[in-house]
N, C-alpha and C positions, 0 to 999 in steps of 0.2 A: 957791358953793352948787351942788349937783348936783340935777338933776331925776331922781327915781326913780319908776318906774311899777309899781304892784302891781295884779294882778287879785285882787279880794277876794270870796269867796263868803259869802253870808249877810246881806249888807247889803240891806235892803228898804225902809227908811223914814228919815224925818228923824232919828229917835232914833238909829238905827244910824250915820247920818252924823255926828251930834254926838259919839257915843261914840268913833268912830274918830279924829275930829279932835282931841278932847280928849286921847286917849291919845298921839297923835303930838306934840301941842304940849307935853305934859308932858315928853317926852323932849327936845324941842328947841323952846323957846318962840319962837324966831325962824323956825321953819319956815313955809313957805307950803303949805297943804294944799288941794287941789282934789279934790272927789269927784263922780263921775258915777254915780249909782245905776243908771241904765238899762244902762250899759256895765260895771257892777261894777268900775269903775276908780278907783284912788286915785293921784293924782300928788302927790308930796311934794318940795318944794324944800328941801333940807337938806344939811348937811355930815356928818350922822350916817351911820354905816355901814348898808348895806342890811339886814343881819341884825338890827341893833338896832331899826330901824323896823318890820320884819316881825314881830319878837317883840312889840312893843307892840300891833300889830293882833291877833295871835293871842291875846294875853293878854286881849283884850276879848271873845274868844269867836268870832272870825271866822277863816275859812280863807284863807290867802294862797296863791293858785294859781301865781302867777309873781312 
């Protein structure tokens, strides 16, 4: 499993956190997702390609900066 770090714009609350986590876990049920709202950072431990994980986040309505 690889750690992938994303800077995500638009996450402001617990609901946002849950939505992003749920989207990522839908793609990879075995992923470990850590979210830091203050830093706008999402760390995903997963074997899925970065593009696939980023797409799951953007499909929830958030912007992946990196």
